[in-house]
C-alpha positions as CSV (number, residue, x, y, z in Angstrom):
1,M,0.3,0.1,0.0
2,A,1.6,3.6,-1.1
3,T,2.2,5.3,2.2
4,S,4.2,8.4,1.0
5,S,1.4,10.7,0.0
6,I,-1.8,12.5,2.0
7,T,-4.1,10.2,0.8
8,G,-2.2,7.1,1.4
9,K,-1.2,7.9,5.1
10,L,-5.1,8.9,5.7
11,Y,-6.1,5.6,4.0
12,R,-3.7,3.8,5.8
13,S,-4.4,5.2,9.2
14,T,-7.7,4.6,8.7
15,L,-7.7,1.0,7.6
16,E,-5.9,1.0,11.6
17,L,-7.9,2.3,12.9
18,M,-10.9,-0.1,11.3
19,I,-8.7,-3.4,12.2
20,I,-8.8,-2.0,16.2
21,E,-12.3,-1.5,15.5
22,V,-13.0,-5.1,14.2
23,G,-10.7,-6.7,16.8
24,S,-9.1,-8.6,13.9
25,S,-5.7,-8.0,12.9
26,L,-6.6,-11.1,9.7
27,N,-7.2,-9.4,6.8
28,L,-10.1,-7.6,6.3
29,T,-11.3,-8.8,3.4
30,E,-10.8,-13.2,4.5
31,L,-13.4,-11.5,7.0
32,P,-17.4,-11.9,6.3
33,F,-18.0,-8.0,5.4
34,Q,-21.7,-8.7,5.4
35,E,-22.3,-10.6,9.2
36,I,-19.5,-7.6,10.2
37,K,-21.0,-4.6,8.1
38,G,-23.5,-3.5,10.7
39,M,-21.3,-2.4,13.7
40,L,-18.6,-0.8,11.3
41,T,-18.5,2.7,11.0
42,D,-19.0,4.4,7.5
43,T,-16.0,5.3,5.7
44,L,-13.5,5.0,2.5
45,I,-12.7,1.6,4.4
46,K,-15.9,0.2,4.8
47,S,-16.9,1.1,0.8
48,S,-13.9,-0.3,-0.2
49,W,-14.2,-3.3,1.5
50,D,-18.1,-3.4,0.5
51,F,-17.0,-3.5,-3.5
52,L,-14.0,-6.3,-2.8
53,S,-16.9,-8.6,-1.2
54,I,-19.5,-7.7,-3.3
55,N,-17.3,-8.5,-6.6
56,D,-14.9,-11.3,-5.1
57,L,-12.1,-9.7,-4.9
58,Y,-9.1,-9.6,-2.3
59,I,-6.3,-7.3,-1.0
60,A,-3.4,-7.2,1.3
61,H,-2.4,-5.3,4.0
62,D,1.2,-5.3,6.0
63,I,-0.3,-3.9,9.1
64,E,0.1,-6.2,11.8
65,W,-1.3,-5.9,15.4
66,I,0.7,-7.8,18.0
67,P,-0.9,-8.7,21.2
68,P,0.9,-6.7,24.0
69,W,0.5,-9.6,26.8
70,E,1.9,-13.2,25.8
71,S,-1.4,-14.9,26.5
72,D,-4.2,-11.8,25.1
73,T,-6.1,-12.8,21.9
74,E,-8.2,-11.4,19.2
75,V,-11.7,-12.1,20.9
76,M,-12.9,-11.1,17.2
77,T,-11.0,-13.6,15.7
78,T,-12.0,-16.5,17.9
79,F,-15.3,-15.9,16.7
80,F,-15.0,-15.6,13.3
């Protein structure tokens, strides 16, 4: 993902916030969008994810969330 432009930095920041909002560091396109779209904030990332979901497309990101404690887990990843 290009992050050198202001738009790229904004997109990446919004993606990072959505990862926190979703509660899973899995690639967003691996999660069932139709099931969780109601709890997401309306953003460009959500619109992009909706488009990807409808058209069965996939996009990768390099953002990693590492649990701060050894035994921590991502709650939402457990459910999906």
